[in-house]
N, C-alpha and C positions, 0 to 999 in steps of 0.2 A: 983134791979132785974137785973140779967145778961142775956144777950141774946147770942145765938150761931148761927153761920152761918152753914147752911148745908154743910157738907163736911169738916168741920173744926173740929178739936179736941179741946176739952175744957181742960183747964188746971186743971180742977178739976176732980178727979177720982170719978167714980160711980155716976156721976151727970148728965148722959145723959138721955134725955127724949125720947119719942117715935119718935119725929121728927128726932132726931139725929140717932136713930136706923134705921129709914127709910132711912135716908141719907146714913148711912153706908151700909145698905142692897142694896140700889140702886148702891152705889159705888162698892160694892162687886159683884153685878150682872154685872155691866159694866166690872169690872176687870176679872170676870169669862169669860164674852163674849170675852173680848180682849184676855184672855189666851187661850180660845177655838179657837179663830180665829188664834192666834199665833201657837197653836198646829196643827190646820188644815193646816196652811201655812207651818209649819215645816214638817208635814207629806207629804204634797204635794211636798215640796222641796226635802224631802228624797226620795219620789217615783220618782220624776223627776231625782234626782241625781242617784238613783239606776238604773232607766231605761237608763239614759245616760251612767252610768257605765257599764251596761250590753251591751249597743250598742258599747261602746268603747272597752270593752273586746272582744265582737264578732268581731269588726273590727280588733283589734290587733291579735286575734287568726286567723282571715282570712288572715291577712297579714303574720303572722308567718307560717300559713299552705301554703300560696302561696310561701313564701320564702323557706319553707321546700320542697315544690314540685319543685320549681325551682332548689334548691340544688340537690334534687334527680334526676331531669331531667339532670342537668349538670353532676352529677356523672354518670348517665346512658350514657350520651353522651360521657363522658370521657372514660368510659369502652368500649363503642362501637368504639370510635376512637382508643383506644389502640388495640382492636381486629382488626380494619381495618388496623392499622399500622403493626400489626403482620402478617395479611394476605398479606399486601403489601410487607412486607419483604420476606415472603415465595414466593410470586409471583416474586419478584425481583431475589431471589435465583434461582427459576425455570427458569426464563428468562435468567439469566446468564448461567445456565447449557445448555439451548437450544442454546444460542449464542455460547457457547464453542463447543457444538456438531455441530452446523452449520458451525463454523470455521473449525472444523476437516473434515466435509463433503466437505467443499469448498476446503480445502487443498488436500483431496483425489481426488476430481473431477479435480483439477488442475493437480495433478500427472497423473490421467488417461488421461486427455486431452493431456498432454505432451507426454505420452506413445503412445496415438493414433496418435498424430502428427508424432512421430518417426516412427510408423508403416506405416502411410500414406506416409511419405518420402521414407521408404524402398519399399513400394508398387509402388510408382512412379518410383523409381530407377529400380525395377523389370520390370515395364511396359516399361520404356525407353530401358532397356536391351532387353526385348522381341521384341520391335519395331525394335531395331538394328538387332536382329537375324532374324526377319521377313524380313527386307530389304535385309540382306545377303542371306536368303533363296530365296527371290524373284529374286535376281541377279543370284543365282545358278540355279534357275528354268529357268530363261531366257537363261542362258548358256546351260542348259540341253535341252531346246527346240531347240536352234540353233543346238546343237549337234545331236538331234533327226532328225531334218530336213536334216542335212548333211548325217546322217546314212541312212535315207530314200532315199536320192538321190544316195548314194553309192549302196544301195540295188537295186534301180531301174536300175542303170548302170550295176550292176552285173547280174540282170535278163535279161537285154537287151543283155549282152555279152553271157549269157547262151543260150538265144534264138538264137543268131548268131552262137554259137558253135553247137547247135542242128541242125540248118539249114545247116551248113558246114558238120556236120556228115551225115545228110541225103543225101546231094549232094555227099559226098564221098562214101556212101553206094550205091547210084545209079550208080556212076561211077564204083565202084567195081563190081556191078552186070552186068553192061554193058561190062566191061572188061572180066568178067568170061564167058559171052555168046560169046564174040568175040574169047576168047581163046578156047572155045569148038568147034567153027566153023573152026578155023584155027589150025589144029593139028600139022602142020609143025612148028608152033611157040609156042610149049608148054612150053619150058623152060623160054622164055622171059615173057609170061603172068604170069607164076608162080612167077617169080621174082617181076613183077609189082603188083601182088595180095598180096604178102607178104609186100611190101612197103606200099600198100594201107591199109592193116590190121594194120600195125604198126602206120600209120597215124591216123586211126580210134581209135586205143587204146590211142594215145596221145590226140586226141580230147575229147574222153570220160573222160580221166583224167583231162583235163582242165575244162570240164563241172562239174565234181564232186568237183574239187577245188573251182570253182565259187559258186556252191550251198553251199559248206561247209562254205566259207567266208560269204555268205549271212546269213546262220543260226547262225554263231558265232557273227556277228555284230548286228543282230536284237535283241537278248535278252538283250544286254547291253544298248539299248536305253531306257532312263527313261521315265516314264509316264509324260504327260503334266500337269496332275492335278489329284487329288484324284477322283476316280469314273469314269475317262475318259477311253476310249478304247485304246488298243495298236495300233501302226501304222499298216496300212493295209498290207504293204509289209512284215514286220516282222511276222505278224499273218499268212500270206500266207506261209512264209517259215517254220514256226513252224508247220503248218498244214501238210506240206510235210514231215518234219522230226521232230516229237515231241520228247522231251527229256524223259528219263525214269520217271522223277518226274511227268511230265504232263500226260504221258500215264497211270501211276498208279492212278492218281486222276480223270481222265475223267469218271470213273465209277460212281462218285458221283457228276456229273455235276448238277448245280442248287443249291448246298448247299451254304447257307449264312455264311460268316465268317467276323469277325471284327478284323482288324490288328491294335494293339496299339503299336506305336513306341515311346519308352521312350526317352524324351529329357532332357537335351542336351547330346547326345552321338554321337560321330563323325561318327561311321560306322553303327549305327542302321538304319538310313534312307536308306542307300544303301541296307541293308539286307531286310528291309521292302519292298522296291520297287521290289527286286528280288522275294521274296515270293509272293507278290501280283501279279506279272507278271505270275508266275507259276500257281496260282489259276485262273487267268483270262484265260490263255491258256487252262486250263483244263475244262472251262465252269462253274466254281464256280462264286459266286456273292460276291466278297470281297469289303470291305470298309476300308479305311485307315484313322486313326486319330493319331495326335501327342499328347503324354501324358506327361504333365509337373506336377511337384509338388510331384513326387514319386521317390524312390530310393531303392536300395537293390535288384534289379531284374537283374539276370545274364542269358545270353543265350536266347534261344527262348523257351517260355513256352506256351503250348497248353492247353487251359481250356475249359471245357464242362459245360453247364448249368445243374444244378441239375434237374433230372426228364426228361431228354431228351430221345428220342426213341432210339432203337437199331441201326437204320440206321445212326443217328448222331454220336453215339459212335463209330461205325465201321468206318465212314468217318474220325473222329478225329484220331483214331488209325492208319489208313492208311496214313494220313497226317504226323503223327509223324515219321513213318517208312520211308516215301518217302523223307522227309527233312533230316533225318539222313543219308540216302543213298547218298544225295547230298552234304554231308559234314557239315551240320549245327549241332550245339550243342543243341539238342531239348530234352525237358522233358515234361512230361504230369502231370498236377496237378489239384487242385480244387480251385475254387474262394473262398477267405477267408471270404466273407460276402454276403449280399444280391446281387443278380445278377444285379439289377438295380441301385445299389449304388457303388460309386467309390471315391477314394481320388484324390486330385489334380484337374486338369482341362484338358479337351479334346478339341482339335481343329481339326475340320474336317467337313464333310457334315452334314447337318441337317436331311436329308432324304436319306436313312434310318437312324434311330437313332443308337448310339453306343451300345445300350443295347438290340437291337432286335435280333441279331444273336445268335444262340445257341452255337457257337464255337468262342472262342477268341484266338488270337495269339499275345502274348505280347513279344516284342523284347527289351531286356535289354542290359547291357554292355557285351562286348566281347562274342557275340553270336556264334562265330565260333571257 
């Protein structure tokens, strides 16, 4: 009798009994269970592997996306930097142009400063020249004042001599009258008193001639006395002499006494100042209100030009016309004209009194080169 161990195969075919079949069934059950467990484990491993694969793929895609984003960001930064570089280049070009323009402006300003320095030096030279002329004029004015004082003294001496001559003439007249009365009382001495009377009359004529010559010398010397300053009155002695014997110019202008006139003496002209002083003296003697200013910075004016403010009344126009005729009769080269611009505006520079102003008078007398 042969026996078999469960789980063992018999060497004999088709000789298994129920126990063997049970053994084989149990074995197959265990094998199926093992296989099922193995399948389950395989499925679980596959799921885990698949999950890990998904996680890895997600992490890889995230890294790739991050790398792609970084690349895109770097590319955007590169483009932005290129744009910044282009803008910086444009800005540098604009700054270079501004620097070039600034250099040109600096060069122009340097040239302008140099020109202004040259003009300032020229102005300083003109100021120095003007100061020199002012010093010379002050010296000349001092000399004129001394000359005026001497002329006033001469005029005073002439007046005293004239008074002495008049006194002598009165005494001579008294003696002549007394001699005439004595000659009328003593008829036997008629011839002798007649001779004495003739001699006395001849002496009176000589004394009268001396008086006239003294008065004439006083009148001739007084108008030549220059004024001590602009706006000052003439010497009292000369004024008194002119009052006694006014010139034709003064006599014709006295009708318009009180008229204001501005005398503009163009400088530097050698004889213009003397002509201005003479005309101003005529106006002052006639009772006008002249003011004298020296006018520098102008040229092209010749002779004496009388100008009238536009819109002046008929009395002013008549006074100006009379002034032109009177100065012409005195030997001045006088013309009448119009002011070429606004009455209150003038070129150059005026030097004279502040009050009244040089533009207040309605009549202007401009004295240029070679006025006579």
